[in-house]
C-alpha positions in Angstrom: 76.4 89.4 77.1 74.5 92.6 77.6 76.9 95.3 78.9 74.6 97.0 81.4 75.3 99.4 84.2 78.9 100.1 85.3 82.0 98.4 86.8 82.3 101.3 89.2 79.4 100.7 91.5 77.5 97.8 92.9 78.2 94.4 91.3 78.0 95.5 87.6 81.6 94.6 86.8 80.4 91.1 86.4 78.3 92.0 83.4 81.4 92.5 81.3 81.4 88.7 80.9 83.1 88.8 77.5 86.2 90.5 79.0 89.3 88.7 80.3 89.0 89.9 83.9 85.7 88.2 84.3 86.4 84.9 82.6 85.8 81.9 84.8 89.3 80.5 84.6 91.5 78.1 86.7 93.0 81.2 88.3 91.6 82.9 91.3 90.7 86.6 90.7 90.1 89.7 92.9 89.3 93.2 91.6 88.4 96.5 93.1 86.0 98.7 91.1 86.2 101.0 94.2 89.9 101.4 93.7 89.3 102.6 90.1 86.3 104.6 91.1 88.3 107.1 93.2 90.7 108.4 90.4 87.7 108.5 88.0 85.9 110.7 90.5 88.9 113.0 90.6 88.8 113.2 86.8 85.0 113.7 86.8 85.3 116.6 89.2 87.3 118.6 86.6 86.0 117.1 83.3 83.9 119.2 81.0 81.2 118.6 78.4 80.5 115.2 77.1 83.5 113.7 78.9 81.9 114.7 82.2 78.6 113.2 81.2 80.3 109.9 80.3 82.2 109.7 83.6 79.2 110.5 85.7 77.0 108.0 83.9 79.6 105.3 84.4 80.0 106.2 88.0 76.2 106.0 88.5 75.9 109.7 89.4 73.4 112.3 88.4 74.5 115.3 90.5 77.7 117.2 90.9 77.5 116.8 94.7 77.7 113.0 94.3 81.2 113.4 92.8 82.4 115.3 95.9 81.0 112.7 98.2 82.6 109.8 96.2 85.0 109.0 99.0 83.7 111.0 102.0 80.9 108.6 102.8 83.4 105.8 103.7 86.6 107.6 104.3 86.6 107.0 108.1 86.0 103.3 107.7 88.7 103.0 105.0 91.1 105.0 107.2 90.6 102.6 110.0 91.3 99.7 107.6 94.3 101.4 106.3 95.7 101.7 109.8 95.7 97.9 110.2 95.3 95.7 107.2 94.6 97.7 104.0 97.0 99.4 101.7 95.1 101.4 99.1 97.2 103.5 96.8 95.9 105.4 93.8 98.0 107.7 91.7 97.4 109.8 88.6 100.7 110.2 86.8 100.9 113.1 84.3 103.6 113.7 81.7 106.3 115.9 83.2 105.9 118.5 80.4 102.3 119.3 81.5 101.5 122.3 83.6 99.1 121.0 86.2 96.7 123.3 87.9 97.2 123.5 91.7 93.4 123.3 92.1 93.5 119.8 90.6 96.2 118.7 92.9 94.3 120.0 95.9 90.9 118.6 94.9 92.4 115.1 94.2 93.1 114.7 97.9 89.4 114.6 98.5 89.4 111.3 96.7 92.5 109.9 98.3 94.3 110.1 95.0 97.9 111.2 94.6 99.0 113.4 91.7 102.5 113.0 90.4 104.6 113.5 87.2 106.8 111.2 85.2 109.0 111.6 82.2 107.1 109.4 79.7 109.6 110.1 77.0 112.0 107.8 78.9 109.8 104.7 79.3 112.2 102.6 81.2 113.0 105.3 83.8 109.4 106.3 84.1 108.2 102.7 84.7 110.9 102.1 87.3 110.0 105.4 89.0 106.3 104.5 89.2 106.8 100.9 90.2 109.3 101.8 92.9 106.9 104.2 94.6 104.2 101.5 94.8 106.6 98.9 96.0 107.9 101.2 98.8 104.4 102.4 99.8 103.1 98.8 100.1 106.2 97.4 101.7 106.9 95.5 98.5 103.6 93.6 98.6 102.4 95.3 95.4 104.9 96.1 92.7 105.4 96.2 88.9 102.1 97.8 88.0 103.3 99.1 84.7 105.9 98.0 82.1 108.0 100.1 79.9 106.2 98.7 76.9 103.0 100.5 78.2 104.7 103.9 77.8 105.9 105.8 74.8 106.3 109.4 73.7 102.5 109.8 73.2 101.7 108.8 76.8 99.9 111.7 78.5 98.3 110.4 81.7 98.3 107.1 83.5 96.1 105.9 86.4 97.7 103.2 88.6 95.8 101.5 91.5 97.7 99.2 93.9 95.9 97.4 96.8 97.1 95.0 99.4 94.6 93.6 101.9 94.9 91.0 104.6 91.5 89.8 106.0 91.3 90.6 109.7 88.5 89.0 111.5 86.4 90.5 114.2 87.0 87.2 116.0 89.9 85.2 114.6 90.1 81.5 113.7 92.5 79.3 115.7 95.5 77.7 114.0 95.1 74.6 116.1 91.7 73.9 114.4 93.1 74.3 110.8 93.3 71.0 109.0 94.2 69.7 105.5 91.2 69.0 103.4 90.3 68.4 99.7 89.6 71.4 97.5 88.0 70.6 94.1 88.4 72.6 91.0 85.9 73.1 88.2 87.1 69.9 86.5 86.5 67.9 89.8 90.2 67.5 90.4 91.4 68.2 93.9 94.3 69.3 95.9 94.9 69.1 99.7 95.0 72.6 101.2 94.8 74.1 104.7 91.2 74.8 105.7 90.3 77.3 108.5 87.8 75.9 110.9 85.4 77.6 113.3 82.3 76.8 115.3 80.2 79.8 115.9 76.9 81.6 115.1 77.1 83.1 111.6 74.9 85.2 109.3 73.7 82.5 106.8 71.2 82.0 104.1 70.6 78.9 101.9 69.0 80.0 98.6 67.6 76.7 97.5 65.8 78.3 94.5 69.1 79.6 93.0 71.4 76.8 94.3 73.8 78.7 96.4 74.5 79.5 100.1 75.7 82.8 101.6 77.9 83.2 104.6 78.8 86.6 106.0 81.5 87.2 108.6 82.2 90.5 110.3 85.7 91.9 110.1 87.8 93.9 112.6 86.9 97.2 111.0 83.5 98.5 112.1 81.1 98.2 109.2 83.3 95.8 107.2 82.3 92.3 106.4 83.1 89.6 103.9 80.4 87.5 102.2 81.1 84.1 100.6 78.7 82.7 98.0 79.0 78.9 97.7 77.4 77.2 94.7 75.5 74.0 95.4 77.7 71.9 93.1 81.4 71.8 92.6 81.1 73.1 89.0 78.4 75.7 89.8 80.5 78.9 89.9 80.1 79.8 86.3 76.3 79.5 86.6 76.3 81.5 89.8 78.3 84.4 88.3 75.9 84.3 85.3 72.9 84.6 87.6 74.4 87.4 89.6 75.3 89.2 86.3 71.9 88.9 84.9 70.2 89.9 88.1 72.4 92.1 90.3 69.5 92.4 92.8 69.8 88.7 93.6 72.9 89.4 95.6 71.2 92.3 97.5 68.1 90.2 98.2 70.1 87.2 99.5 71.9 89.5 102.0 68.6 90.8 103.3 67.6 87.2 104.1 70.6 86.4 106.2 69.9 85.0 109.7 72.1 83.9 112.6 72.7 80.2 112.6 75.1 77.9 114.5 77.5 76.3 112.1 80.8 74.6 111.8 82.5 76.2 108.8 85.6 75.4 106.8 87.3 78.1 104.7 90.5 77.9 102.6 93.5 79.9 103.3 93.8 82.3 100.4 96.4 84.2 98.6 95.2 85.9 95.4 97.1 88.3 93.1 95.4 89.9 90.1 96.6 92.4 87.5 94.0 94.2 85.5 94.3 96.7 82.6 91.0 98.6 83.0 91.3 100.7 79.8 89.3 98.4 77.5 86.6 97.8 80.1 86.2 101.6 80.6 85.5 102.0 76.9 83.0 99.1 77.0 80.9 100.9 79.6 81.0 104.2 77.7 84.0 106.0 79.0 85.6 107.1 75.7 86.2 110.9 75.5 88.9 110.9 78.2 91.1 108.8 75.9 90.8 111.3 73.0 94.1 113.0 72.2 92.5 116.3 71.1 89.1 116.4 72.8 89.4 114.6 76.2 87.4 117.2 78.1 90.1 117.1 80.8 91.6 120.6 80.2 90.5 121.5 83.7 93.6 119.5 84.9 95.9 122.1 83.4 96.6 125.7 84.2 94.3 128.1 82.4 97.1 129.5 80.1 98.3 126.0 79.1 98.3 125.2 75.4 98.9 121.5 75.9 96.5 118.6 75.6 96.0 116.0 78.3 94.2 112.7 78.0 94.2 109.3 79.6 96.5 106.7 78.1 95.9 103.7 80.3 94.5 102.6 83.7 96.0 99.6 85.5 95.4 97.9 88.8 97.2 95.3 90.8 95.8 93.6 94.0 97.2 91.2 96.5 94.8 89.7 99.0 95.5 87.3 101.8 93.2 85.4 104.1 94.4 83.2 107.0 93.4 82.4 110.6 94.4 85.6 112.4 94.8 88.5 110.0 95.9 91.5 111.9 94.6 91.1 115.4 93.2 94.2 117.1 92.1 92.8 120.4 92.2 89.8 122.6 89.5 87.3 121.6 86.7 87.1 124.2 86.1 83.5 123.3 89.3 81.5 124.3 90.6 78.5 122.3 89.8 76.2 125.3 86.2 77.3 125.3 85.8 76.7 121.6 87.6 73.4 121.9 85.0 72.3 124.5 82.2 73.4 122.2 83.7 71.4 119.4 83.8 68.3 121.6 80.3 68.8 122.9 78.3 70.2 119.9 80.6 70.0 116.9 79.2 66.7 115.5 75.6 67.8 115.8 76.0 71.1 113.9 75.4 71.7 110.2 78.8 71.7 108.4 79.5 74.2 105.7 82.6 73.4 103.6 83.9 75.9 101.1 85.7 73.1 99.3 85.0 74.1 95.7 85.2 77.4 93.7 83.2 80.2 95.2 82.5 83.9 94.8 83.1 86.6 97.5 82.7 90.3 98.2 84.3 92.6 100.8 81.9 95.3 101.8 82.2 98.4 103.9 78.9 99.9 105.2 78.9 103.5 106.3 77.3 104.2 109.7 74.6 106.4 108.1 71.6 104.2 107.1 70.9 106.3 104.0 74.4 105.6 102.5 75.0 102.8 100.1 77.5 100.1 101.2 80.7 100.0 99.1 82.2 96.8 97.7 85.9 97.2 98.3 86.9 93.9 96.7 85.1 91.4 94.5 86.5 88.0 93.5 86.3 84.3 92.9 88.5 81.6 94.5 89.3 78.6 92.3 92.0 77.0 94.3 95.4 77.3 95.8 97.1 78.9 92.8 97.4 82.5 92.1 95.3 84.4 89.6 
């Protein structure tokens, strides 16, 4: 498949179709190019020469000012999410022998990236140290990001990204309306799983030409929403991902055509855990110099009088996402359960029913309040059924 664009912006991660992270497999998957984007921006800010050109190209940037605004455009929205339902932790670990420039430590805060050191010559102790920090910071929801086998005496720098997110709706679903239903996999086998149910007006578009339907639901954080892309057939997800990969504008255009429609929807409860080693994917999209032992272009990380070499050894990410009826409630729902129950009884049978009862694709998007700013896709994934990816 043509390896166009970048995994770090828009939906271009899908175009790495030959890579393990994008294989359509029985396991559900969720990834965050945004989570990787932040530490790469921190590196791009200090990189020099060809390494800087590679990073900026992969990040979809043409001007230095864009690097500085990498996180600033959405930091308020992400901060609100982090105060309720999002744990986003990015750390750049450097070998303890390196003399890190204070300016790099200070500038990394602009991208919400922590800078720390670890003794890589002691792989077991280093792995425990890094994993323990992530476990404690995420209340043990995300742990074991790196193994001692990933570290040796040549390791110089490691990027680790840990994310926990629990979907919190603007208006929650009601537990009383959840019911067991069949969910079919790509082989047309099924399991009985809990399906969230809601009757309401939703942003909806039926793309009959491309055989999928889109449903967008607003979340509790202002500007945040989750969009679900349901293939027309039970086995249609591979074809849908291929279409979106070949034509990224298809997703953008479908979202522009959303209109409010009264529906009764059924969505599965979800728990998805995904572990990704991004190192190989970064090379596939043209990020190579930063891995060079002697010519990484990252000497700006170190003090001016340092004679050491610094380079990226690996970049890993682990994500745990949950979706249930309530999420983290922020306010008392305006629409009471009794009122919704009456609507079910009066109108439920007459409404179009949308059942997400087979594998589908989804994106979690945060839109800055400024109309000239590009929405950020925080999470991108595919749900294949009630088993972890």
